[in-house]
BASE-239436 format. One record per residue (C-alpha): residue number from 1; residue in three letters; x negated, y, z negated. Coordinates in Angstrom, 3 decimals. Layout:
REM BASE-239436
> NUM/ala/X/Y/Z
...
***
This chain:
REM BASE-239436
> 1/met/-72.674/125.305/-7.630
> 2/met/-72.820/127.099/-11.125
> 3/met/-72.120/130.468/-12.781
> 4/ile/-75.393/130.544/-14.301
> 5/lys/-77.206/133.974/-14.330
> 6/pro/-81.014/134.411/-14.553
> 7/lys/-82.452/137.396/-16.083
> 8/glu/-84.158/138.355/-12.632
> 9/glu/-87.049/140.529/-14.242
> 10/ile/-88.333/137.611/-16.523
> 11/phe/-87.375/134.922/-13.867
> 12/gln/-89.459/136.054/-11.407
> 13/tyr/-92.519/135.140/-13.732
> 14/tyr/-91.237/131.513/-13.395
> 15/phe/-91.968/131.418/-9.453
> 16/tyr/-94.994/133.767/-9.901
> 17/phe/-96.547/130.957/-12.208
> 18/val/-95.191/128.042/-10.083
> 19/gln/-97.085/129.551/-6.861
> 20/glu/-100.134/130.513/-8.880
> 21/arg/-100.781/127.272/-10.614
> 22/met/-100.112/125.441/-7.244
> 23/asn/-102.550/127.778/-5.760
> 24/ile/-105.292/126.548/-8.178
> 25/phe/-104.605/123.079/-7.478
> 26/trp/-105.069/123.462/-3.753
> 27/asn/-108.133/125.871/-4.376
> 28/lys/-109.503/122.986/-6.532
> 29/tyr/-108.708/120.575/-3.934
> 30/asp/-110.598/122.641/-1.291
> 31/gln/-113.502/123.473/-3.535
> 32/lys/-112.444/127.468/-3.037
> 33/leu/-113.506/129.783/-5.669
> 34/pro/-112.209/131.642/-7.450
> 35/trp/-109.618/129.177/-8.629
> 36/thr/-107.450/131.989/-9.827
> 37/thr/-107.953/135.805/-10.778
> 38/asp/-105.112/135.644/-13.493
> 39/glu/-106.802/136.101/-16.604
> 40/ile/-104.331/134.473/-18.849
> 41/ile/-104.305/131.270/-16.743
> 42/gln/-108.257/131.625/-16.538
> 43/lys/-107.979/131.549/-20.418
> 44/his/-105.387/129.201/-21.566
> 45/lys/-104.574/125.817/-20.774
> 46/phe/-101.572/125.164/-18.309
> 47/thr/-100.390/121.756/-16.813
> 48/asn/-99.974/121.186/-13.214
> 49/val/-96.875/121.954/-11.343
> 50/tyr/-96.486/118.552/-10.490
> 51/arg/-96.693/116.362/-13.885
> 52/ala/-98.093/113.358/-11.962
> 53/ala/-101.150/115.454/-10.875
> 54/asp/-102.285/115.985/-14.551
> 55/arg/-105.395/114.135/-15.634
> 56/val/-103.676/111.966/-18.091
> 57/ser/-100.659/110.745/-15.618
> 58/gln/-103.283/110.266/-13.176
> 59/tyr/-105.322/108.158/-15.377
> 60/leu/-101.879/106.006/-16.229
> 61/ile/-100.945/105.696/-12.556
> 62/lys/-104.395/104.473/-11.262
> 63/asn/-105.749/102.778/-14.436
> 64/val/-102.636/101.424/-16.364
> 65/ile/-100.141/100.654/-13.809
> 66/tyr/-101.875/100.276/-10.267
> 67/gln/-104.471/98.364/-11.814
> 68/glu/-106.154/95.510/-9.698
> 69/asn/-104.422/92.654/-11.725
> 70/ser/-101.220/91.386/-10.942
> 71/phe/-98.956/92.089/-13.920
> 72/ser/-95.252/91.048/-14.388
> 73/pro/-92.843/93.770/-14.551
> 74/glu/-92.459/93.290/-18.405
> 75/asp/-96.487/93.454/-18.674
> 76/thr/-96.323/96.681/-16.738
> 77/leu/-93.728/98.417/-19.073
> 78/leu/-95.569/97.406/-21.947
> 79/arg/-98.778/98.781/-20.792
> 80/ile/-96.968/101.973/-19.995
> 81/leu/-95.844/101.996/-23.498
> 82/val/-98.835/101.365/-25.052
> 83/phe/-100.836/103.786/-23.185
> 84/lys/-98.308/106.522/-23.903
> 85/ile/-98.081/106.125/-27.454
> 86/phe/-101.515/107.227/-27.835
> 87/asn/-101.709/109.266/-24.278
> 88/lys/-105.518/109.328/-24.457
> 89/pro/-107.639/107.361/-21.632
> 90/glu/-110.475/106.727/-24.245
> 91/thr/-108.347/104.729/-26.559
> 92/trp/-106.939/102.894/-23.900
> 93/glu/-110.472/101.971/-22.734
> 94/tyr/-111.622/101.342/-26.118
> 95/leu/-108.295/99.048/-26.722
> 96/glu/-108.792/97.073/-23.602
> 97/lys/-112.677/96.454/-24.276
> 98/lys/-112.000/95.460/-27.906
> 99/val/-108.476/93.307/-27.401
> 100/gly/-108.549/92.463/-23.645
> 101/val/-106.176/93.421/-21.300
> 102/ile/-103.003/94.525/-22.678
> 103/thr/-99.978/92.099/-21.924
> 104/leu/-97.468/90.542/-23.677
> 105/lys/-99.459/87.295/-23.872
> 106/asn/-102.363/89.328/-25.455
> 107/phe/-100.200/91.824/-27.627
> 108/asp/-101.811/90.766/-30.885
> 109/leu/-100.522/93.530/-33.332
> 110/lys/-103.428/92.487/-35.978
> 111/lys/-106.201/92.734/-33.556
> 112/ile/-104.880/95.731/-31.935
> 113/asn/-104.501/97.592/-35.426
> 114/asn/-107.721/96.507/-36.801
> 115/ala/-109.606/97.797/-33.476
> 116/leu/-107.633/101.110/-33.659
> 117/leu/-108.373/101.501/-37.646
> 118/glu/-112.072/101.088/-36.785
> 119/gln/-112.005/103.756/-33.793
> 120/lys/-109.658/106.160/-35.972
> 121/asn/-112.616/106.304/-38.505
> 122/asn/-115.133/107.365/-35.599
> 123/arg/-112.613/109.842/-33.534
> 124/pro/-109.342/110.768/-32.987
> 125/ile/-106.874/107.783/-31.036
> 126/phe/-103.994/110.092/-30.301
> 127/asn/-103.731/112.778/-27.694
> 128/asn/-102.543/116.130/-29.240
> 129/ala/-100.051/116.954/-26.541
> 130/tyr/-97.336/115.347/-28.090
> 131/met/-96.262/115.681/-31.666
> 132/met/-95.110/112.205/-32.469
> 133/thr/-93.618/111.217/-35.750
> 134/gly/-95.238/108.693/-38.175
> 135/thr/-92.238/108.733/-40.586
> 136/his/-89.365/106.079/-40.142
> 137/ser/-87.501/104.120/-42.728
> 138/leu/-87.765/100.789/-40.894
> 139/tyr/-91.639/101.188/-40.782
> 140/asn/-92.653/103.467/-43.661
> 141/his/-94.148/100.144/-45.449
> 142/leu/-96.882/100.422/-43.173
> 143/glu/-99.705/102.524/-43.907
> 144/tyr/-100.882/104.271/-40.443
> 145/lys/-99.058/105.882/-37.814
> 146/his/-100.435/103.495/-35.161
> 147/glu/-99.328/100.223/-36.767
> 148/lys/-95.734/101.761/-37.344
> 149/trp/-95.378/102.491/-33.399
> 150/leu/-97.083/99.431/-32.561
> 151/asp/-94.752/97.345/-34.963
> 152/met/-91.640/99.360/-33.233
> 153/val/-92.763/98.089/-29.830
> 154/lys/-93.304/94.224/-30.911
> 155/lys/-89.590/94.358/-32.829
> 156/glu/-87.671/96.460/-30.771
> 157/met/-88.931/96.802/-27.193
> 158/ile/-89.903/93.028/-26.918
> 159/gly/-88.071/91.421/-29.713
> 160/asn/-84.620/93.306/-28.860
> 161/ser/-85.353/92.741/-25.288
> 162/ile/-85.434/96.471/-24.458
> 163/leu/-88.156/95.951/-21.823
> 164/lys/-85.949/93.309/-20.094
> 165/lys/-82.851/95.498/-20.343
> 166/ile/-84.717/98.482/-18.653
> 167/leu/-85.779/96.131/-15.991
> 168/asp/-81.991/95.784/-15.448
> 169/ser/-80.914/99.380/-15.569
> 170/asn/-78.964/100.922/-12.618
> 171/ser/-80.187/104.539/-13.450
> 172/leu/-82.775/106.629/-14.766
> 173/ser/-80.429/107.920/-17.244
> 174/asn/-79.985/104.322/-18.425
> 175/val/-83.609/103.872/-18.768
> 176/tyr/-83.391/107.154/-21.215
> 177/asp/-80.635/106.009/-23.050
> 178/leu/-82.396/102.541/-24.018
> 179/leu/-85.628/104.353/-24.793
> 180/arg/-83.860/106.820/-26.902
> 181/gly/-82.275/104.085/-29.191
> 182/cys/-85.522/102.856/-30.316
> 183/ser/-86.849/104.256/-33.481
> 184/phe/-89.443/107.000/-33.311
> 185/ile/-88.471/108.027/-29.884
> 186/gly/-86.573/111.383/-29.696
> 187/asp/-85.088/113.215/-26.377
> 188/phe/-88.363/114.552/-25.173
> 189/leu/-90.403/111.266/-25.400
> 190/ala/-87.615/109.021/-23.952
> 191/tyr/-87.307/111.405/-20.851
> 192/gln/-91.407/111.326/-20.695
> 193/tyr/-91.505/107.628/-20.835
> 194/ala/-88.633/107.076/-18.596
> 195/ile/-90.484/109.094/-16.024
> 196/asp/-93.687/107.390/-16.748
> 197/met/-91.819/104.039/-16.177
> 198/asn/-90.478/105.432/-13.097
> 199/tyr/-93.896/106.097/-11.565
> 200/ser/-94.159/101.959/-11.501
> 201/pro/-93.232/99.513/-9.039
> 202/val/-90.747/97.818/-11.317
> 203/ile/-88.285/100.466/-11.355
> 204/asp/-87.506/102.940/-8.814
> 205/phe/-84.902/105.804/-9.268
> 206/ser/-84.966/109.269/-7.782
> 207/glu/-86.373/111.923/-10.299
> 208/asp/-83.627/114.325/-9.381
> 209/ser/-81.077/111.840/-10.720
> 210/phe/-81.607/112.970/-14.316
> 211/val/-83.338/115.429/-16.530
> 212/lys/-83.770/116.332/-20.032
> 213/ala/-85.184/119.647/-21.257
> 214/gly/-87.654/119.663/-23.725
> 215/ile/-88.154/122.347/-26.658
> 216/gly/-90.832/124.009/-24.620
> 217/ala/-88.382/124.342/-21.678
> 218/ile/-85.680/125.372/-23.649
> 219/arg/-87.920/128.137/-24.888
> 220/gly/-88.524/128.987/-21.599
> 221/ile/-84.819/128.911/-20.206
> 222/lys/-83.957/131.104/-22.966
> 223/lys/-86.340/133.496/-21.660
> 224/cys/-85.446/133.460/-18.142
> 225/phe/-81.520/133.298/-18.068
> 226/glu/-78.736/134.935/-19.783
> 227/pro/-77.094/132.753/-22.869
> 228/leu/-75.643/129.655/-20.718
> 229/gly/-72.726/129.749/-23.090
> 230/lys/-70.323/126.137/-23.843
> 231/lys/-69.590/125.485/-20.047
> 232/tyr/-73.546/124.976/-19.444
> 233/asn/-76.551/123.277/-20.850
> 234/tyr/-80.178/123.716/-20.667
> 235/glu/-80.112/121.104/-17.772
> 236/asp/-77.888/122.755/-15.960
> 237/ala/-80.348/125.881/-15.821
> 238/ile/-82.939/123.298/-14.529
> 239/ile/-80.810/121.876/-11.655
> 240/phe/-79.546/125.610/-10.644
> 241/thr/-83.292/126.612/-10.337
> 242/gln/-83.779/123.533/-7.951
> 243/glu/-80.807/124.099/-5.909
> 244/asn/-81.887/127.884/-5.514
> 245/phe/-85.420/127.161/-5.331
> 246/ser/-85.913/128.728/-1.720
> 247/lys/-83.719/131.435/-2.587
> 248/tyr/-85.480/133.113/-5.324
> 249/gln/-89.131/132.243/-3.696
> 250/asp/-87.702/134.558/-1.005
> 251/lys/-86.201/137.313/-3.250
> 252/phe/-89.192/137.682/-5.378
> 253/gly/-92.019/137.293/-2.675
> 254/tyr/-93.548/133.850/-3.694
> 255/thr/-93.112/132.283/-0.255
> 256/glu/-96.752/130.865/-0.128
> 257/phe/-95.976/127.767/-2.383
> 258/lys/-97.381/124.586/-0.690
> 259/pro/-95.843/121.464/-2.176
> 260/leu/-97.835/118.375/-3.127
> 261/phe/-98.748/116.964/0.246
> 262/gly/-95.020/117.601/1.376
> 263/his/-93.456/116.176/-1.881
> 264/ala/-90.994/118.662/-3.009
> 265/pro/-91.213/119.235/-7.192
> 266/ala/-88.797/117.095/-8.754
> 267/leu/-86.531/118.041/-11.938
> 268/ile/-89.114/116.559/-14.060
> 269/asp/-91.737/119.271/-12.705
> 270/leu/-89.437/122.011/-12.716
> 271/gln/-88.493/121.286/-16.273
> 272/asn/-92.560/121.253/-17.100
> 273/cys/-92.932/124.488/-15.564
> 274/phe/-90.325/126.338/-17.482
> 275/cys/-92.256/125.229/-20.572
> 276/glu/-95.415/126.438/-19.085
> 277/thr/-93.841/129.736/-18.045
> 278/asp/-92.665/130.299/-21.672
> 279/lys/-96.344/129.626/-22.503
> 280/tyr/-97.516/132.409/-20.149
> 281/leu/-94.972/134.744/-21.591
> 282/arg/-96.014/134.538/-24.970
> 283/val/-99.213/136.274/-23.690
> 284/lys/-97.668/138.282/-20.709
> 285/leu/-94.745/139.683/-22.469
> 286/pro/-95.246/139.126/-26.479
> 287/glu/-92.286/141.527/-27.134
> 288/leu/-89.992/138.795/-25.716
> 289/gln/-89.417/136.922/-28.752
> 290/val/-87.655/133.589/-28.241
> 291/asp/-89.194/131.428/-31.171
> 292/asn/-92.612/132.903/-30.429
> 293/lys/-95.677/130.812/-30.798
> 294/arg/-99.301/131.304/-29.812
> 295/ile/-100.937/129.223/-27.196
> 296/lys/-103.454/127.225/-29.055
> 297/gln/-105.078/125.502/-26.566
> 298/lys/-107.888/126.976/-24.412
> 299/tyr/-109.591/125.613/-21.458
> 300/lys/-112.776/123.547/-21.800
> 301/glu/-115.065/122.580/-19.512
> 302/thr/-114.879/118.681/-18.117
> 303/asn/-117.783/117.275/-15.623
> 304/lys/-115.383/114.431/-14.745
> 305/pro/-114.188/114.481/-11.046
> 306/ile/-110.767/113.280/-10.388
> 307/asp/-109.882/110.982/-7.498
> 308/leu/-106.225/111.840/-6.364
> 309/phe/-103.819/108.897/-6.529
> 310/phe/-99.827/108.969/-6.655
> 311/pro/-97.060/106.265/-6.789
> 312/pro/-97.704/104.410/-3.448
> 313/lys/-93.712/104.635/-3.214
> 314/trp/-94.168/108.494/-2.846
> 315/asn/-96.076/107.865/0.636
> 316/ile/-98.358/110.755/0.232
> 317/asn/-101.644/108.843/-0.755
> 318/asn/-102.639/108.657/3.037
> 319/lys/-102.397/112.460/3.422
> 320/ile/-104.817/113.069/0.652
> 321/thr/-108.290/113.584/2.727
> 322/ser/-110.520/115.043/-0.214
> 323/pro/-111.968/111.911/-1.823
> 324/cys/-111.648/113.447/-4.958
> 325/ile/-111.854/116.939/-6.875
> 326/gln/-115.207/117.847/-8.307
> 327/pro/-115.169/120.457/-11.456
> 328/ser/-117.034/123.310/-10.780
> 329/thr/-120.040/124.342/-12.930
> 330/lys/-119.350/128.055/-12.650
> 331/glu/-116.145/128.198/-14.413
> 332/ser/-113.829/126.065/-16.490
> 333/thr/-111.681/123.244/-14.724
> 334/leu/-108.463/124.166/-14.257
> 335/phe/-107.243/120.751/-12.739
***
């Protein structure tokens, strides 16, 4: 379809990472040690090939979206937004314990902000995975970042009926555009939030219908491809990778990739893997300089098992035979 040219000597590492990281997932699933013999992946933190399989996404899907309570469509979107602003299960659990179940009816800014301020004094309330701005001319009169973000949700998402407009959207790109038009929400977060909302039962678009490359993915694409020129963009490179996935697996000899219970990687997953490949190459090929930064996050031991659960509309939950993935006491958890 496209005259896009990979740098094959580098591009092969993308397919190596995809297969090796997925093998780790299955080794964890089958409790088969060692998870990996790759020293780089053993030492540093790398996300799953499938975004929905990561711990925070798993928590969101199970405990925020598909919770036992019945929520209205707008409540569901609001819950996703509030969770994703902090992207931290501990903050979510603390909030619901302090102010009650998060819904439109229960969205009391004063109560929520006071609770978060109390928690903030004891431990971090934001996940450090996303670099989230705390500056915007409309909200700079507020002192704390969490106040600014939640005020934006109240005034724009609810007050300007963005939640209702999202429910009436006719495409994933339309959801992205609506989110992108809100204060604080840039390209990366708008895409991430759109995908999170699409996990829910209230909107349902193909994850292969739209993609937006994040900063980390752009670094990975720059390393793996010849300059794209004016005719193509970074999203085209991700689509090219999906359309030629099997071809390059065969070419590079990485044909043992086993998808997630038969669910093929979507554009969001392939986008994510460019970011992770960039991180991998910072250690593997440090001489490959593309806005290089060192990998900051190391693996940390966790004692929490994880029960796998995916959006029911994917029709893969009935294929999960292991009740949960237990962390190993012999090495750091890679799941």
